N, C-alpha and C positions, 0 to 999 in steps of 0.2 A: 585357806588350804589350796595348795598348788598340786594338782594331779598331773603328773608328767605324762600319763597315758593320754590325757585330753590335749596336751600340747604337742604330742608326737603323732598320734594317729589321725589320718585324714579319713573322710567317709569311705566306707567299704573296706576298712582296716588296711588302708594304704599307708605305708610309712612316709614320714616327712623327710625332706632332704636334711642332712646334718647341719649345714650352716643356719638355715632358717629355724630349725628346732633349737639349736643352741642360743640363738638370738632371743627366742621366746622365753627360754628358761632364764637367761640373764635378766631380761626385763621383769620376769615374775619374782625374782629374788632380789631385786634392786632395793626394796624397802628395808626397814629396820626389823620388822617382825613378820615371819611367814613360817609355814609348815609345808614341807614338800613330801608328797607321797610317791615313793619309788626312788631307785638309785639311777637307773639307766646308765649303769657303769659302762664305760667305753664311749659314751655319747655325751653325758652331761654331769656325771658325778663330781668331776673336778670343779665345775661351776658352783654347784650347790654346797658341797662340802667345804670349799674354801671360805664361804660366808656363814656357815652354820655355827651356832653356839653348842649344839649337841647333836649327836647322831644316835637315833633310836633304831635299834634292830628288833623287829618283831620276829622272834624265833619260835615258830609254831611247828608242831610235829608234821612230818610229811603226810601222814594219813589224813590229818585235819585239812591241810591245804588242798589235797586232792578231792576230799569230800566237798569242800566249799566250791571248788570249780565245778564239780558235777551238779551240785545243788543249783548254783546260779544258772548253769546252762540248761537245766531241766525246768526250773520253776520261776526264774527271774527274767525270762526272755523279754517280757513286755514291760518291765519296770524301768523307769528312768532313774538314773543314779548320777550323782555329780562327778563320779570318777570314770564314767563311761563316755567316751567321745561321741559327739553328734554324728549320726550316720554310721555308727558302728554298733549294731545290735549284739546283745549277748548271744553267744552261740557256743556249741561244743567245739573244742579245738584240741586235737591230738598233740599239736606242737606245745601248747601251753601245759598239757598234762605231763608230757615228757620233761619240760623245763622244771616243773614243780617236783617231779620225781628225782631229777638229777641235781636239784638246786645245791644241796650240801657239797656235792663233789665237783660240780662244774662252775656254778655262778658264785657261790660264797667265797671261794679262794680268789677269784678275780676282784670281787668287791672289796675284800680285805686288802689285797695288794694296792688297790686305788686309795683305800682309806689311809694306808700307811704313807703312800706317795703324796696325797693332796691334803690330808687332814690328820696327821699323826697326833697333833695336839688337841684335836676335838674330842671332848669326852664322849664315851660310848655307853649307852644304857641298853642292856639286853633284857627284853621282856618276853617271857615264855608262857605265862598263864593269864587268863582273863583278869584276875585280881591284880596282877602286876601292872597290866595295861591301865586298868582303872585307877590304881594308886598313882601311877605316873601322870595320867590326865588330871587327876585332882590336884597334884602338886604343881603342875604347870599353871593351872587356872588360878591357884593361890599366889603365884609369884609373878604374874603379869606376862607381858609380851616377850617372846623369844624367837629365835630363828632356828628351826629344827629340821633336819633331814631325816626322814623315816624310810627305812628299807626293810 
């Protein structure tokens, strides 16, 4: 699993410079089988999507995304997670809350435009419910290795 947040954020939630981030992403997806968590559209989606077999869109309700952000910032502050960059503790972040709230109107159209530009032929799987996600995971494990971009 390639967590783009881990490749992008430096300790203290400082952003990486674009060239070094893109180089790390290219290296991470150089193999035959990988799963990327996140699109980082405008920064690296062109790299990952160009090599992906499938694009998986986790399309959860806005309220659920906001709830999970709040939960993590309140109760998971001291927990280590593979998707959390070193030196970047979980914390409440108004900017992240705003991005989650506006995702459908601001981020989703940009991601879709990049999808059409860089991977129009890449099949898209949209997963909305827990059982859809579990069913997809079960099918992937049955069919072996793939290269999947998850946004």
